C-alpha positions as a Markdown table, in Angstrom:
| # | Residue | x | y | z |
|---|---|---|---|---|
| 1 | Met | 75.0 | 24.6 | -53.2 |
| 2 | Pro | 74.5 | 24.0 | -57.1 |
| 3 | Pro | 72.4 | 27.2 | -57.9 |
| 4 | Ala | 69.3 | 26.6 | -59.9 |
| 5 | Ala | 69.6 | 29.6 | -62.3 |
| 6 | Ser | 71.7 | 32.3 | -63.0 |
| 7 | Gly | 69.4 | 34.7 | -61.1 |
| 8 | Pro | 66.1 | 34.9 | -60.7 |
| 9 | Asp | 63.6 | 35.3 | -63.1 |
| 10 | Pro | 62.5 | 38.9 | -63.8 |
| 11 | Glu | 58.9 | 38.2 | -65.2 |
| 12 | Phe | 58.4 | 35.9 | -62.2 |
| 13 | Gln | 59.5 | 38.3 | -59.5 |
| 14 | Ala | 57.6 | 41.4 | -61.4 |
| 15 | Leu | 54.3 | 39.7 | -60.9 |
| 16 | Val | 54.6 | 38.6 | -57.6 |
| 17 | Arg | 55.6 | 42.0 | -56.4 |
| 18 | Ser | 52.6 | 43.4 | -58.1 |
| 19 | Arg | 50.3 | 40.6 | -56.8 |
| 20 | Tyr | 51.6 | 40.6 | -53.3 |
| 21 | Ala | 52.6 | 44.3 | -53.0 |
| 22 | Gly | 52.1 | 45.5 | -49.7 |
| 23 | Asn | 52.0 | 42.0 | -48.1 |
| 24 | Pro | 55.7 | 40.8 | -47.2 |
| 25 | Gln | 54.4 | 38.3 | -44.7 |
| 26 | Ala | 53.0 | 35.9 | -48.4 |
| 27 | Met | 55.6 | 37.2 | -50.1 |
| 28 | Thr | 58.1 | 35.6 | -47.7 |
| 29 | Glu | 55.9 | 32.2 | -47.7 |
| 30 | Leu | 56.2 | 31.9 | -51.2 |
| 31 | Gly | 59.6 | 32.7 | -51.5 |
| 32 | Ala | 60.0 | 30.0 | -48.6 |
| 33 | Arg | 58.0 | 27.8 | -50.5 |
| 34 | Leu | 60.1 | 28.3 | -54.0 |
| 35 | Leu | 63.6 | 27.7 | -51.9 |
| 36 | Val | 62.8 | 24.1 | -51.3 |
| 37 | Gly | 60.4 | 23.1 | -54.0 |
| 38 | Arg | 57.4 | 22.4 | -51.2 |
| 39 | Glu | 53.9 | 23.3 | -52.9 |
| 40 | Ala | 55.9 | 24.9 | -55.5 |
| 41 | Pro | 58.5 | 24.7 | -58.4 |
| 42 | His | 61.7 | 24.0 | -56.8 |
| 43 | Ala | 63.3 | 27.6 | -57.9 |
| 44 | Pro | 66.0 | 28.5 | -54.9 |
| 45 | Ile | 67.2 | 31.8 | -56.8 |
| 46 | Asp | 63.7 | 33.5 | -56.8 |
| 47 | Gly | 62.7 | 32.2 | -53.6 |
| 48 | Ala | 65.7 | 33.6 | -52.0 |
| 49 | Ala | 65.0 | 37.5 | -54.3 |
| 50 | Leu | 61.2 | 37.3 | -52.7 |
| 51 | Ile | 62.4 | 36.9 | -49.1 |
| 52 | Ala | 65.1 | 39.3 | -49.3 |
| 53 | Asp | 62.7 | 41.8 | -50.8 |
| 54 | Ala | 60.2 | 41.0 | -47.7 |
| 55 | Ala | 63.0 | 41.4 | -45.5 |
| 56 | Gln | 63.3 | 45.0 | -47.5 |
| 57 | Gln | 59.9 | 46.0 | -46.4 |
| 58 | Gly | 60.6 | 45.3 | -42.8 |
| 59 | His | 59.2 | 41.7 | -42.3 |
| 60 | Pro | 61.0 | 40.1 | -39.4 |
| 61 | Ala | 60.7 | 37.0 | -40.2 |
| 62 | Ala | 62.1 | 37.2 | -43.9 |
| 63 | Trp | 64.9 | 38.5 | -41.9 |
| 64 | Arg | 65.3 | 35.8 | -40.0 |
| 65 | Tyr | 65.7 | 33.2 | -43.2 |
| 66 | Val | 67.9 | 36.0 | -44.7 |
| 67 | Ala | 70.1 | 34.9 | -41.5 |
| 68 | Ala | 70.3 | 31.6 | -42.7 |
| 69 | Leu | 70.7 | 32.0 | -46.2 |
| 70 | Ala | 73.4 | 34.0 | -46.0 |
| 71 | Ala | 75.3 | 31.4 | -43.3 |
| 72 | Ser | 74.4 | 28.9 | -45.9 |
| 73 | Gly | 75.5 | 30.8 | -48.9 |
| 74 | Val | 71.9 | 29.9 | -50.9 |
| 75 | Gly | 70.8 | 32.3 | -53.4 |
| 76 | Arg | 74.1 | 34.4 | -52.4 |
| 77 | Gln | 77.4 | 34.7 | -51.4 |
| 78 | Gln | 77.8 | 32.3 | -48.4 |
| 79 | Ser | 78.3 | 35.8 | -46.2 |
| 80 | Trp | 78.8 | 35.5 | -42.0 |
| 81 | Val | 79.3 | 39.2 | -41.9 |
| 82 | Asp | 76.0 | 39.6 | -43.6 |
| 83 | Ala | 74.1 | 36.6 | -41.7 |
| 84 | Phe | 74.9 | 38.1 | -38.4 |
| 85 | Ala | 73.4 | 41.7 | -40.0 |
| 86 | Ala | 70.4 | 40.3 | -40.9 |
| 87 | Ile | 69.5 | 38.6 | -37.1 |
| 88 | Glu | 70.2 | 41.4 | -35.8 |
| 89 | Arg | 67.7 | 42.9 | -37.9 |
| 90 | Ala | 65.7 | 40.1 | -36.8 |
| 91 | Val | 65.7 | 40.8 | -33.1 |
| 92 | Ala | 65.3 | 44.3 | -33.7 |
| 93 | Leu | 62.3 | 44.1 | -35.6 |
| 94 | Gly | 61.1 | 41.5 | -32.5 |
| 95 | Asp | 61.6 | 38.3 | -33.9 |
| 96 | Ala | 61.3 | 36.2 | -30.9 |
| 97 | Pro | 63.7 | 33.1 | -32.5 |
| 98 | Ser | 65.9 | 35.4 | -33.9 |
| 99 | Ala | 66.4 | 36.5 | -30.4 |
| 100 | Arg | 66.9 | 33.1 | -29.1 |
| 101 | Gln | 69.5 | 32.3 | -31.3 |
| 102 | Leu | 71.7 | 35.6 | -30.7 |
| 103 | Glu | 71.5 | 34.8 | -27.1 |
| 104 | Leu | 73.0 | 31.7 | -27.8 |
| 105 | Leu | 75.7 | 33.7 | -29.9 |
| 106 | Arg | 76.3 | 35.9 | -27.4 |
| 107 | Glu | 77.0 | 33.3 | -24.8 |
| 108 | Met | 79.2 | 31.9 | -27.1 |
| 109 | Gly | 81.5 | 35.0 | -27.2 |
| 110 | Leu | 80.6 | 35.2 | -30.9 |
| 111 | Glu | 80.9 | 37.8 | -33.5 |
| 112 | Ala | 80.6 | 37.7 | -36.9 |
| 113 | Asn | 84.5 | 38.4 | -37.2 |
| 114 | Glu | 85.8 | 35.3 | -35.6 |
| 115 | Val | 83.3 | 33.0 | -37.3 |
| 116 | Arg | 86.1 | 31.5 | -39.2 |
| 117 | Ser | 88.1 | 31.0 | -36.9 |
| 118 | Trp | 86.1 | 29.2 | -34.9 |
| 119 | Leu | 85.0 | 26.4 | -37.6 |
| 120 | Thr | 87.9 | 25.6 | -37.3 |
| 121 | Ser | 88.8 | 25.9 | -33.8 |
| 122 | Ser | 88.0 | 22.3 | -32.8 |
| 123 | Thr | 90.7 | 20.0 | -31.5 |
| 124 | Pro | 90.5 | 16.3 | -33.0 |
| 125 | His | 91.5 | 13.2 | -30.8 |
| 126 | Val | 91.7 | 10.4 | -33.4 |
| 127 | Leu | 90.6 | 6.7 | -32.4 |
| 128 | Arg | 92.0 | 4.5 | -35.3 |
| 129 | Asp | 93.6 | 5.6 | -38.7 |
| 130 | Ser | 91.6 | 3.1 | -40.9 |
| 131 | Pro | 88.4 | 3.5 | -41.1 |
| 132 | Arg | 89.0 | 6.9 | -39.7 |
| 133 | Phe | 87.5 | 8.1 | -36.0 |
| 134 | Ala | 87.7 | 11.4 | -34.5 |
| 135 | Thr | 86.2 | 12.9 | -32.0 |
| 136 | Tyr | 86.4 | 16.4 | -30.8 |
| 137 | Ala | 85.0 | 17.6 | -27.2 |
| 138 | Gly | 83.6 | 20.0 | -26.1 |
| 139 | Phe | 82.5 | 20.3 | -29.9 |
| 140 | Leu | 78.8 | 22.6 | -29.0 |
| 141 | Thr | 78.2 | 24.4 | -25.6 |
| 142 | Pro | 75.3 | 22.4 | -23.9 |
| 143 | Ser | 73.5 | 25.5 | -24.2 |
| 144 | Val | 73.4 | 24.8 | -28.0 |
| 145 | Cys | 72.6 | 21.4 | -27.3 |
| 146 | Ala | 69.2 | 21.8 | -25.7 |
| 147 | Tyr | 68.2 | 24.5 | -28.6 |
| 148 | Leu | 68.7 | 21.7 | -30.7 |
| 149 | Ile | 66.8 | 19.4 | -28.7 |
| 150 | Glu | 64.2 | 22.2 | -28.2 |
| 151 | Arg | 63.7 | 22.8 | -32.1 |
| 152 | Ala | 63.4 | 18.8 | -32.4 |
| 153 | Leu | 61.2 | 18.0 | -30.0 |
| 154 | Pro | 58.0 | 18.9 | -32.4 |
| 155 | Lys | 59.0 | 17.4 | -35.0 |
| 156 | Leu | 60.2 | 14.2 | -34.4 |
| 157 | Val | 58.5 | 11.4 | -36.7 |
| 158 | Pro | 59.5 | 8.0 | -36.9 |
| 159 | Ala | 62.9 | 7.5 | -38.4 |
| 160 | Gln | 63.0 | 5.6 | -42.1 |
| 161 | Val | 65.6 | 3.9 | -43.7 |
| 162 | Asn | 66.4 | 3.7 | -47.5 |
| 163 | Asp | 64.8 | 1.2 | -49.7 |
| 164 | Ala | 67.3 | -0.2 | -51.8 |
| 165 | Arg | 64.2 | -2.1 | -53.8 |
| 166 | Gly | 61.5 | 0.4 | -54.6 |
| 167 | Gly | 64.1 | 3.3 | -53.7 |
| 168 | Gly | 63.3 | 6.1 | -51.8 |
| 169 | Leu | 62.7 | 5.7 | -47.6 |
| 170 | Lys | 60.4 | 3.6 | -45.9 |
| 171 | Arg | 59.5 | 2.4 | -42.3 |
| 172 | Asp | 61.7 | -0.6 | -41.2 |
| 173 | Pro | 61.6 | -3.0 | -37.9 |
| 174 | Met | 65.6 | -2.4 | -38.0 |
| 175 | Arg | 65.1 | 1.2 | -37.2 |
| 176 | Thr | 62.9 | 2.1 | -34.2 |
| 177 | Asn | 63.9 | 5.6 | -32.7 |
| 178 | Thr | 62.5 | 8.9 | -34.2 |
| 179 | Thr | 63.7 | 12.0 | -35.7 |
| 180 | Ala | 63.3 | 15.3 | -36.9 |
| 181 | Val | 64.8 | 16.3 | -40.4 |
| 182 | Phe | 65.6 | 20.2 | -41.0 |
| 183 | Ser | 65.5 | 21.5 | -44.6 |
| 184 | Ile | 66.7 | 25.3 | -45.1 |
| 185 | Leu | 63.8 | 26.4 | -43.8 |
| 186 | Asp | 62.9 | 24.2 | -40.6 |
| 187 | Gly | 66.8 | 25.4 | -39.8 |
| 188 | Asp | 68.6 | 28.7 | -39.0 |
| 189 | Phe | 71.0 | 30.5 | -38.4 |
| 190 | Leu | 72.2 | 28.6 | -35.5 |
| 191 | Leu | 72.3 | 25.6 | -37.3 |
| 192 | Gln | 73.9 | 26.5 | -40.3 |
| 193 | Leu | 76.5 | 27.8 | -38.4 |
| 194 | Val | 77.2 | 24.2 | -36.9 |
| 195 | Arg | 76.6 | 22.4 | -39.8 |
| 196 | Ala | 79.2 | 25.0 | -41.2 |
| 197 | Arg | 81.7 | 23.7 | -38.2 |
| 198 | Met | 81.0 | 19.9 | -38.9 |
| 199 | Ala | 82.3 | 20.7 | -42.2 |
| 200 | Ala | 85.4 | 21.9 | -41.2 |
| 201 | Ala | 85.9 | 19.2 | -39.3 |
| 202 | Ala | 85.3 | 16.7 | -41.6 |
| 203 | Ala | 86.8 | 18.5 | -44.4 |
| 204 | Val | 84.2 | 18.8 | -46.5 |
| 205 | Pro | 82.7 | 22.0 | -48.3 |
| 206 | Phe | 79.3 | 23.0 | -46.9 |
| 207 | Asp | 77.5 | 22.0 | -50.4 |
| 208 | Ala | 78.0 | 18.5 | -49.4 |
| 209 | Leu | 76.0 | 18.5 | -46.3 |
| 210 | Glu | 72.7 | 16.7 | -46.6 |
| 211 | Pro | 70.2 | 18.3 | -43.9 |
| 212 | Ala | 70.9 | 17.4 | -41.2 |
| 213 | Glu | 68.8 | 15.3 | -38.6 |
| 214 | Ile | 68.4 | 15.1 | -35.1 |
| 215 | Leu | 67.8 | 11.9 | -33.9 |
| 216 | His | 65.8 | 10.5 | -30.5 |
| 217 | Tyr | 66.0 | 7.5 | -28.9 |
| 218 | Ser | 64.2 | 6.4 | -25.8 |
| 219 | Val | 64.5 | 3.8 | -23.4 |
| 220 | Gly | 65.1 | -0.1 | -26.1 |
| 221 | Glu | 64.9 | 1.8 | -29.3 |
| 222 | Thr | 67.5 | 1.1 | -31.8 |
| 223 | Tyr | 68.5 | 1.4 | -35.0 |
| 224 | Lys | 70.4 | -2.4 | -35.8 |
| 225 | Pro | 73.6 | -3.3 | -37.9 |
| 226 | His | 73.5 | -1.1 | -40.8 |
| 227 | Val | 76.2 | 1.0 | -43.1 |
| 228 | Asp | 75.8 | 5.0 | -43.5 |
| 229 | Phe | 77.3 | 4.2 | -47.5 |
| 230 | Phe | 75.3 | 3.0 | -50.4 |
| 231 | His | 76.0 | -0.2 | -51.8 |
| 232 | Ala | 76.5 | 0.5 | -55.9 |
| 233 | Ser | 75.8 | -2.8 | -56.6 |
| 234 | Leu | 72.1 | -1.9 | -55.9 |
| 235 | Pro | 70.1 | -0.2 | -58.7 |
| 236 | Asn | 68.4 | 2.6 | -57.0 |
| 237 | Phe | 71.9 | 3.1 | -55.0 |
| 238 | Ala | 73.5 | 3.5 | -58.0 |
| 239 | Glu | 71.2 | 5.7 | -58.9 |
| 240 | Glu | 71.2 | 7.4 | -56.3 |
| 241 | Met | 74.9 | 7.8 | -55.8 |
| 242 | Arg | 75.2 | 9.0 | -59.9 |
| 243 | Gln | 72.5 | 12.2 | -58.8 |
| 244 | Lys | 73.5 | 12.9 | -55.4 |
| 245 | Gly | 77.1 | 11.0 | -54.7 |
| 246 | Gln | 77.8 | 8.8 | -52.4 |
| 247 | Arg | 77.6 | 9.3 | -48.2 |
| 248 | Ile | 81.3 | 9.5 | -47.5 |
| 249 | Lys | 81.6 | 10.2 | -43.8 |
| 250 | Thr | 79.0 | 11.0 | -41.1 |
| 251 | Cys | 79.1 | 13.0 | -38.1 |
| 252 | Leu | 77.2 | 12.9 | -34.7 |
| 253 | Val | 77.5 | 15.2 | -32.2 |
| 254 | Tyr | 75.9 | 14.0 | -28.3 |
| 255 | Leu | 73.3 | 16.2 | -27.4 |
| 256 | Asn | 73.5 | 15.1 | -24.0 |
| 257 | Asp | 74.8 | 12.7 | -21.8 |
| 258 | Asp | 72.2 | 11.8 | -18.9 |
| 259 | Phe | 71.1 | 8.2 | -20.3 |
| 260 | Glu | 72.8 | 4.6 | -20.1 |
| 261 | Gly | 73.5 | 2.3 | -22.7 |
| 262 | Gly | 73.2 | 3.5 | -27.0 |
| 263 | Glu | 76.5 | 3.6 | -27.4 |
| 264 | Thr | 76.9 | 3.4 | -31.1 |
| 265 | Glu | 78.9 | 0.1 | -32.0 |
| 266 | Phe | 81.2 | -1.3 | -34.6 |
| 267 | Pro | 81.0 | -4.8 | -34.1 |
| 268 | Lys | 83.5 | -5.5 | -37.0 |
| 269 | Ile | 86.3 | -3.8 | -35.6 |
| 270 | Gly | 85.4 | -3.6 | -31.5 |
| 271 | Val | 85.0 | -0.4 | -31.2 |
| 272 | Arg | 81.9 | 1.4 | -28.5 |
| 273 | Phe | 81.3 | 4.8 | -28.6 |
| 274 | Arg | 79.5 | 7.5 | -26.3 |
| 275 | Gly | 80.2 | 11.1 | -26.4 |
| 276 | Arg | 79.7 | 13.5 | -23.4 |
| 277 | Ile | 77.4 | 16.3 | -23.9 |
| 278 | Gly | 78.3 | 18.6 | -27.0 |
| 279 | Glu | 81.2 | 16.1 | -28.4 |
| 280 | Ala | 81.3 | 15.1 | -32.1 |
| 281 | Phe | 82.5 | 11.9 | -33.5 |
| 282 | Val | 83.2 | 11.8 | -37.5 |
| 283 | Phe | 84.0 | 8.7 | -39.3 |
| 284 | Glu | 84.8 | 7.1 | -42.8 |
| 285 | Asn | 82.1 | 5.9 | -44.7 |
| 286 | Val | 84.4 | 4.3 | -47.5 |
| 287 | Gln | 87.8 | 3.3 | -48.2 |
| 288 | Ala | 90.7 | 5.7 | -50.2 |
| 289 | Asn | 89.3 | 4.3 | -53.1 |
| 290 | Gly | 85.7 | 5.4 | -52.6 |
| 291 | Val | 84.5 | 1.8 | -52.4 |
| 292 | Gly | 82.3 | 1.6 | -49.3 |
| 293 | Asp | 84.0 | 0.4 | -46.0 |
| 294 | Met | 82.4 | -3.1 | -44.6 |
| 295 | Asn | 84.1 | -2.4 | -41.0 |
| 296 | Thr | 82.0 | 0.8 | -40.4 |
| 297 | Val | 78.8 | -1.1 | -40.4 |
| 298 | His | 77.2 | -0.2 | -36.9 |
| 299 | Thr | 74.5 | -0.1 | -34.6 |
| 300 | Gly | 72.8 | 2.1 | -32.3 |
| 301 | Leu | 72.3 | 0.5 | -29.2 |
| 302 | Pro | 69.2 | 1.1 | -27.0 |
| 303 | Pro | 69.4 | 3.0 | -24.1 |
| 304 | Ile | 68.2 | 1.0 | -21.1 |
| 305 | Arg | 67.7 | 4.4 | -18.9 |
| 306 | Gly | 67.0 | 8.2 | -19.9 |
| 307 | Glu | 67.0 | 9.2 | -23.4 |
| 308 | Lys | 69.8 | 9.5 | -26.2 |
| 309 | Trp | 69.8 | 12.6 | -28.2 |
| 310 | Leu | 71.9 | 12.9 | -31.3 |
| 311 | Leu | 72.0 | 15.5 | -34.1 |
| 312 | Ser | 73.4 | 13.5 | -36.9 |
| 313 | Gln | 74.6 | 14.8 | -41.0 |
| 314 | Trp | 75.8 | 12.7 | -43.3 |
| 315 | Met | 78.1 | 14.0 | -46.0 |
| 316 | Arg | 78.6 | 13.6 | -49.8 |
| 317 | Ser | 81.1 | 13.1 | -52.4 |
| 318 | Lys | 79.0 | 15.7 | -54.5 |
| 319 | Ala | 76.9 | 19.2 | -54.2 |
| 320 | Gln | 73.9 | 18.3 | -53.0 |
| 321 | Arg | 70.8 | 20.1 | -54.4 |
| 322 | Ile | 68.9 | 22.7 | -52.1 |
| 323 | Ala | 66.2 | 21.1 | -49.7 |
């Protein structure tokens, strides 16, 4: 992630430590807000430093955050060894969310020294070369898929689309599903691990990932034909691309398969795809010259029975602001 500063502000750190002496919970909460600028200045380096301090004071939730920060390289160097050590420390201090994550990691047989090989262990099946579509069977275990659905349930809100005219996001009848967006605050070590595997499969840097989204489609809900890239000819999108880069790739992971319908359809090239549980689908949104590829127009078709759950990860051409 692009750093907000070269290091924490000593005067600010001293002031906070003085004010919140003996209250690591308050220090953790302030640090978390600073990470993403939520009701606070955007100061991720200072936020990470405060959380690390609270962890050293024995606060379980702070150690849970440290695990996610170490896994994503926010406010510090990325370290899977440190992330595992932090999650184990949180569990030892009685943190139930960390215990659930560690249980799943153990079920996967994953230890700190095995992470790098696990990240690149998925074998692609190339459906087509241009635009490139590749699938990865067994990308996630059913247990991890169920965990991600569980995490998303209380966060679901109506999905939005990018507003080409006014900028920002807006509700639009073309997209009727619900979604849960996971910032660094909402995510956890396990989600960062999954995102790193997605980045490796797509061959993009980890810091090029937008916040992950979990998508939910009930019967009849859809996302009508659209592209994931930004049209450079539209002023608001041109500015979006200048600041944050183009959306060059998309990765979808199917979190369930007990539904009918709900395929992802690419009508211009006659492709419909519906993955099995835990299967990943990576497709490129742009041509080799970086221009958006209109052959990637796609539709999230509505389920006709059951509910569809997807983990969606957009990937950019530039490093992203910590969010």
